C-alpha positions in Angstrom: 25.4 27.2 -26.8 22.5 25.3 -25.4 24.0 24.1 -22.1 22.7 24.9 -18.7 24.5 24.6 -15.4 23.7 24.1 -11.7 25.5 26.3 -9.2 26.9 24.6 -6.2 29.0 27.1 -4.3 31.9 27.4 -6.7 32.5 26.7 -10.4 33.8 23.4 -9.1 30.1 22.5 -8.7 29.4 23.1 -12.4 27.5 20.1 -13.7 26.3 19.8 -17.3 22.7 19.0 -17.4 23.1 17.5 -20.9 23.0 13.8 -20.0 25.7 12.8 -22.6 28.2 15.2 -21.1 27.2 15.2 -17.4 30.7 15.0 -15.9 31.1 17.6 -13.2 34.1 20.0 -13.6 36.0 20.8 -10.4 38.1 23.9 -10.3 37.6 26.1 -7.2 38.6 29.1 -9.3 35.4 31.2 -9.3 32.7 32.2 -6.8 29.4 31.8 -8.6 27.0 31.0 -5.8 24.2 33.6 -6.2 23.3 34.0 -2.5 27.0 34.2 -1.5 27.5 36.9 -4.1 24.5 38.8 -2.8 25.9 38.7 0.7 29.4 39.7 -0.4 27.8 42.7 -2.3 25.3 43.8 0.4 26.6 42.3 3.6 23.1 41.7 5.0 24.3 39.0 7.4 27.7 40.2 8.4 27.6 39.5 12.2 29.8 36.4 11.7 32.5 38.4 10.0 33.9 41.9 10.5 34.8 42.3 6.8 32.9 45.1 5.1 32.4 43.0 2.0 33.3 43.3 -1.6 30.6 45.5 -3.1 31.8 48.2 -5.5 31.2 50.8 -2.8 33.6 49.1 -0.4 36.2 49.0 -3.2 35.9 52.5 -4.5 34.1 54.7 -1.9 34.2 52.9 1.5 33.0 56.1 3.4 29.5 55.3 2.1 27.3 52.8 3.9 24.9 51.9 1.0 25.5 50.5 -2.5 26.8 53.3 -4.8 24.7 54.3 -7.8 26.4 55.2 -11.0 25.6 58.9 -10.6 27.7 58.9 -7.5 30.3 56.5 -8.8 31.2 58.6 -11.8 31.2 61.8 -9.6 34.2 60.4 -7.7 37.4 62.2 -8.6 39.1 58.8 -9.1 36.5 58.0 -11.8 36.7 61.3 -13.7 39.3 60.0 -16.2 37.2 56.9 -16.8 34.2 59.0 -17.8 36.2 61.2 -20.1 37.8 58.3 -21.8 34.5 56.4 -22.3 32.8 59.6 -23.7 35.7 60.1 -26.1 35.4 56.5 -27.3 31.7 57.0 -28.0 32.4 60.2 -30.0 35.0 58.4 -32.1 32.8 55.4 -32.7 29.9 57.5 -33.8 32.1 59.7 -36.0 33.7 56.7 -37.7 30.5 55.0 -38.6 28.8 58.2 -39.8 31.8 58.7 -42.1 31.8 55.1 -43.5 28.1 54.3 -43.4 26.3 57.6 -44.2 23.0 55.8 -45.0 22.7 54.6 -41.4 21.5 56.6 -38.5 23.3 56.0 -35.3 21.4 56.6 -32.0 19.8 55.2 -28.9 16.7 53.1 -29.4 15.1 50.7 -31.9 14.3 53.4 -34.5 18.0 53.5 -35.4 20.0 51.1 -37.6 22.9 51.2 -35.2 21.4 51.2 -31.7 23.9 52.8 -29.3 24.4 52.0 -25.7 22.5 54.7 -23.7 25.2 56.7 -22.0 22.6 58.3 -19.8 22.1 54.9 -18.1 25.8 54.6 -17.5 25.9 57.8 -15.4 22.4 57.4 -13.9 21.2 57.3 -10.3 18.9 54.5 -11.5 21.8 52.1 -12.3 24.6 50.5 -10.3 27.3 47.8 -10.8 26.3 44.6 -8.9 28.8 42.0 -7.9 28.2 39.1 -10.4 31.2 36.9 -9.8 34.8 36.5 -8.4 37.5 34.9 -10.5 40.9 33.6 -9.3 43.5 34.4 -11.9 46.7 33.2 -10.1 47.5 31.6 -13.5 48.7 35.1 -14.4 51.4 35.1 -11.8 54.0 35.2 -14.6 53.0 38.9 -15.1 53.7 39.9 -11.5 55.2 36.9 -9.6 55.5 38.8 -6.3 51.8 39.6 -6.3 50.9 35.9 -6.9 48.7 36.8 -9.9 45.3 38.4 -9.7 41.8 38.2 -8.2 39.0 39.7 -10.3 35.8 41.1 -8.9 33.2 41.2 -11.8 30.4 43.7 -11.6 27.4 43.8 -13.9 25.6 47.0 -14.7 22.0 46.7 -13.5 19.0 49.0 -13.6 17.7 49.4 -10.0 14.3 50.6 -8.9 10.8 49.1 -8.3 11.1 46.0 -10.5 11.2 42.7 -8.7 13.8 41.5 -11.2 16.0 44.5 -12.1 17.2 44.1 -15.7 20.9 43.7 -16.3 22.5 45.9 -18.9 25.2 44.7 -21.4 28.3 46.1 -19.5 30.7 44.7 -17.0 33.3 46.5 -14.8 36.1 44.4 -13.5 38.1 45.4 -10.4 41.4 43.7 -10.9 43.4 43.2 -7.7 46.8 41.8 -6.9 46.3 38.5 -5.1 48.5 40.0 -2.4 50.7 43.0 -1.9 54.3 42.2 -2.9 55.6 43.8 0.3 53.4 41.5 2.5 55.7 38.7 3.6 53.2 37.3 6.1 51.3 35.6 3.3 52.8 33.3 0.6 51.5 32.5 -2.9 51.3 28.9 -1.8 49.0 29.8 1.2 46.6 31.8 -1.0 46.5 28.9 -3.5 45.8 26.4 -0.7 42.9 28.6 0.6 41.3 28.7 -2.8 41.6 25.0 -3.4 40.3 24.2 0.1 37.3 26.5 -0.5 36.4 24.5 -3.6 35.6 21.7 -1.2 33.5 23.9 1.1 29.9 22.6 1.6 28.5 26.0 2.6 26.5 28.3 0.4 24.8 31.7 0.7 25.8 34.0 3.7 27.5 31.1 5.4 29.8 30.6 2.4 30.4 34.4 2.1 31.5 34.6 5.7 33.7 31.5 5.3 35.5 33.1 2.3 36.0 36.4 4.2 37.3 34.7 7.4 40.9 35.3 8.4 42.0 32.1 6.7 39.5 32.4 3.9 40.2 32.6 0.2 39.1 36.2 0.0 40.7 37.4 3.3 43.7 39.0 1.4 41.4 41.1 -0.8 41.5 44.8 0.1 41.0 48.0 -1.8 44.8 48.6 -1.4 45.3 45.7 -3.8 43.6 47.3 -6.7 45.7 47.4 -9.8 43.2 48.5 -12.5 39.7 48.6 -13.7 38.5 46.9 -16.9 35.3 47.9 -18.7 33.5 45.9 -21.4 30.3 47.3 -22.8 28.0 46.7 -25.8 28.6 50.0 -27.5 26.2 49.3 -30.4 23.8 46.7 -31.8 22.6 46.4 -35.4 19.7 44.0 -35.8 19.5 41.8 -38.9 17.8 43.5 -41.7 17.2 43.0 -45.5 20.5 44.7 -46.3 22.6 43.7 -43.3 23.6 40.8 -41.1 23.2 40.9 -37.3 26.1 42.7 -35.6 27.0 43.7 -32.1 30.1 45.7 -31.1 31.8 45.6 -27.7 34.1 48.3 -26.5 36.9 47.3 -24.1 39.0 49.7 -22.0 41.6 49.5 -19.2 42.3 52.1 -16.5 45.3 51.6 -14.2 45.2 53.1 -10.7 47.7 55.9 -10.4 49.1 56.1 -6.9 50.1 59.8 -7.3 46.8 61.1 -8.7 44.7 58.5 -6.8 42.7 58.1 -10.0 42.1 55.5 -12.7 44.0 56.6 -15.7 43.5 55.3 -19.3 46.1 52.7 -20.1 47.1 50.3 -23.0 45.2 47.0 -23.1 47.5 44.1 -22.6 48.7 42.7 -25.9 46.1 44.8 -27.8 48.2 45.4 -30.9 47.6 48.9 -32.4 47.3 47.7 -36.0 46.4 51.2 -37.4 49.5 52.8 -35.9 51.7 50.0 -37.1 50.4 50.2 -40.7 50.8 54.0 -40.7 54.4 53.9 -39.3 56.9 51.8 -41.2 59.6 52.3 -38.5 57.3 51.2 -35.7 56.0 48.2 -37.8 59.6 47.1 -38.5 60.4 47.3 -34.8 57.4 45.2 -33.9 58.2 42.6 -36.5 61.8 42.3 -35.3 60.7 42.1 -31.7 58.0 39.5 -32.1 60.1 37.3 -34.4 63.0 37.1 -32.0 63.2 33.5 -31.0 62.6 34.0 -27.3 59.7 36.4 -27.8 58.3 34.0 -30.4 58.5 31.2 -27.8 56.5 33.3 -25.3 54.1 34.3 -28.0 53.6 30.6 -28.8 53.0 29.8 -25.1 50.5 32.6 -24.7 52.6 34.4 -22.1 54.1 37.1 -24.2 53.8 40.7 -22.9 54.0 43.1 -25.9 55.6 46.4 -25.0 53.3 49.4 -24.5 54.6 51.3 -27.5 52.9 48.8 -29.8 49.6 48.8 -28.0 46.2 50.5 -28.3 44.2 52.0 -25.5 40.8 50.7 -26.7 39.4 47.7 -28.6 36.1 47.1 -30.4 35.2 43.4 -30.7 32.4 42.3 -33.0 30.0 39.4 -32.8 29.5 37.2 -34.7 33.3 36.8 -34.9 34.8 37.6 -38.3 32.3 40.4 -39.1 33.8 43.2 -41.1 37.3 41.8 -41.1 38.7 44.9 -42.7 38.2 47.1 -39.6 37.7 44.8 -36.6 39.9 41.7 -36.7 43.3 42.7 -35.2 45.3 40.4 -37.4 43.9 41.8 -40.6 46.6 44.0 -42.2 49.3 42.5 -40.0 49.6 39.3 -42.0 49.9 39.5 -45.8 46.5 39.0 -47.3 45.3 37.7 -50.7 44.3 41.2 -51.9 46.9 42.8 -54.2 48.2 46.1 -52.8 47.3 45.4 -49.2 49.9 46.5 -46.7 51.2 44.0 -44.2 53.7 43.8 -41.3 54.3 40.0 -41.6 54.5 37.8 -44.6 54.3 34.0 -44.7 58.0 33.9 -45.5 58.8 36.0 -42.5 57.0 33.5 -40.3 58.4 30.4 -41.9 61.9 31.9 -41.5 61.3 32.8 -37.9 60.0 29.3 -37.1 63.1 27.8 -38.7 65.4 30.1 -36.7 63.6 29.2 -33.5 64.0 25.4 -34.2 67.7 25.9 -35.0 68.1 27.7 -31.6 66.5 24.7 -29.8 63.1 26.4 -29.2 60.3 23.9 -29.2 56.9 25.5 -30.1 53.6 24.0 -28.8 51.0 25.9 -30.9 52.4 28.0 -33.7 53.7 25.6 -36.4 52.6 27.5 -39.5 51.8 31.0 -40.8 48.1 30.3 -40.2 48.8 29.5 -36.5 50.9 32.6 -36.2 48.0 34.7 -37.6 45.5 33.1 -35.3 47.7 33.8 -32.3 48.0 37.4 -33.4 44.3 37.7 -33.0 44.1 35.3 -30.0 46.4 37.3 -27.6 44.5 40.6 -28.0 41.6 41.5 -25.8 39.3 42.1 -28.7 40.3 39.0 -30.6 40.0 36.8 -27.5 36.5 38.1 -26.8 35.4 37.3 -30.3 36.2 33.6 -29.8 33.8 31.3 -28.0 32.3 34.1 -26.0 28.8 34.8 -24.8 28.3 37.8 -27.0 31.3 39.9 -26.3 31.8 38.5 -22.7 33.7 35.6 -21.2 32.2 36.1 -17.8 28.7 37.7 -17.9 28.3 36.7 -14.3 25.5 35.5 -12.0 22.2 37.4 -11.7 21.4 37.0 -8.0 18.8 39.8 -8.3 16.7 37.5 -10.4 13.4 36.3 -9.0 14.7 32.8 -8.2 18.4 33.2 -8.1 19.2 30.0 -6.2 17.7 27.8 -8.9 19.5 26.4 -12.0 20.3 29.3 -14.3 22.2 30.0 -17.5 25.9 29.4 -17.2 27.7 32.7 -16.1 30.8 31.9 -18.2 31.7 31.2 -21.8 32.9 27.9 -23.3 36.4 29.5 -23.5 36.3 30.3 -19.8 35.1 26.8 -18.7 37.4 25.0 -21.1 40.4 26.9 -19.5 39.6 25.7 -15.9 41.7 22.5 -15.9 44.8 24.5 -17.0 44.2 27.2 -14.3 43.6 24.6 -11.6 46.8 22.7 -12.5 48.7 26.0 -12.1 47.0 26.6 -8.7 48.0 23.2 -7.5 51.6 23.7 -8.6 51.8 27.0 -6.7 50.3 25.4 -3.6 52.9 22.5 -3.8 55.9 24.8 -4.5 56.3 23.4 -8.0 57.3 25.6 -11.0 53.9 26.1 -12.8 53.5 25.7 -16.5 51.8 29.0 -17.5 51.4 28.1 -21.2 48.0 28.1 -22.8 46.6 26.9 -26.1 44.5 28.9 -28.5 41.2 30.4 -27.1 39.3 28.1 -29.5 40.8 24.9 -28.1 41.9 23.9 -24.6 45.3 22.3 -24.1 45.8 18.6 -24.0 46.3 18.8 -20.2 42.5 19.3 -19.8 41.6 16.5 -22.2 40.6 14.0 -19.5 38.2 16.4 -17.8 36.8 17.9 -21.0 36.6 14.9 -23.3 33.3 14.7 -25.2 32.2 18.2 -24.2 31.7 21.3 -26.3 34.9 22.6 -24.8 37.2 20.1 -26.4 35.9 17.6 -29.0 32.2 17.2 -28.4 29.1 18.6 -30.1 29.8 22.3 -30.8 33.5 22.2 -30.2 35.9 24.0 -32.5 37.7 21.7 -34.9 40.0 21.7 -38.0 38.9 20.7 -41.5 41.4 20.5 -44.4 40.3 22.1 -47.6 40.7 18.9 -49.5 41.2 15.2 -48.6 44.6 15.4 -50.3 45.6 18.6 -48.6 48.3 18.4 -46.0 47.0 19.1 -42.5 48.1 22.5 -41.1 50.4 21.5 -38.2 49.0 24.3 -36.0 45.5 22.7 -35.9 46.0 19.1 -37.0 45.1 17.8 -33.5 41.7 19.7 -33.4 39.6 16.6 -34.0 36.0 15.6 -33.0 34.9 12.8 -30.8 33.6 9.6 -32.2 30.3 10.0 -34.0 30.9 13.6 -34.9 32.6 15.3 -37.8 34.1 18.7 -38.4 31.6 20.7 -40.5 31.7 24.3 -41.8 29.9 27.0 -40.0 28.1 29.8 -41.9 28.5 30.6 -45.5 32.3 30.2 -45.8 32.6 26.6 -46.9 36.3 27.1 -47.5 37.2 27.8 -43.9 39.5 25.3 -42.3 38.0 26.0 -38.9 34.6 24.4 -38.2 32.5 22.9 -35.5 31.9 19.3 -34.4 28.4 18.1 -35.3 26.7 14.8 -35.9 27.8 13.2 -39.1 
């Protein structure tokens, strides 16, 4: 990706060091100041605030006074279902690959073709989850309006010990909290939005910023462990280095665990919109129900806007996303098998004719679609709305927010951006929603494809890799005489750049903007 960023308190201080695209982006939607995160995690200078902080120990085991290691974390009764589910996913992953790739040996370490994530480190006393960022997701208030959306605490797995710069490991754990408790009438969504937007202008940093955020009128004052809705895990389950017989490949396992108020534990749950392709293809009745549900004009409109919530009965409880995107499409891309393919005999849930007919019905019913205007757009959205599919698009490996490494030797200096191009490109949309909530205006929760930000962010993002600059995702017709696909026809490049193919697939209509 090639861009580096300077941290100035919040993501609002992001400044591209690339001279040609040096316009600062202002959002106020993420805490990325390394020393503020350190203080929020460790609370070393807490005299100015009585808040215990936001380390994982305060969220999950507040009786302790020191940061919690993973050995103690996974010994908590509330985390027992999480460990069981992760172990079961490892077993299934290993069994599947040993069955399909018998020549390869799967195990931990560089001597194996498929190098597995070391489960021993996940449950070790030598590792812990370190607070690496805080993200405002009030743009998700359409899911639970009375909770005002979500606030996410992002923790990165880190090996602890004698090293001056403890190494981070490829796993994040997100504690997803309701922005407020629905029953709390003392605090409005507008007030929370106002606090976050005001914080984006805050000049403080480090412990001073942390205490300001935790103050009674601070952006993080409403965050309590009682607000926890669920945990989300994303880990690099296996890595296959490039070899003479295989391309580079890395697989990322994603899981969700909802807090059960009766058991007081985090129970395995379906991933939002993670369509269970295998079950649909194996059950004609279920597949027919899903097709009829999604092609209903109102559901199709929500699907187009990116605000659809697929019923749990169609969803999976785990996802494996591969990088580079598009690897092994037969077993990893969620839309494969759901849309009719070019291979004779392949089973499918949707055909091109199904989609064309549904688009016509929607238009006849007065539904105006923003993104899906063709079968190709429909197929892309099928992948785009899933957890796995989204993380395959414009991510940093399999992550959209790897987070800040404040344990590095010089954490206050310029460092690699803690978020993906998809994340940064979405900030103007999220900020517009926050402003609308603050002002009491009905927000527009719609979003574009993960590849390409909506036009509402064009002024802030013009000429950058996030929209139409060098490295941006773009559309290239297969031939000069070919009609542009209406779903992607606006995906152009800035002046001086052209949309060029990426990789070996010269026929792909989706490319990247490079110098002509």
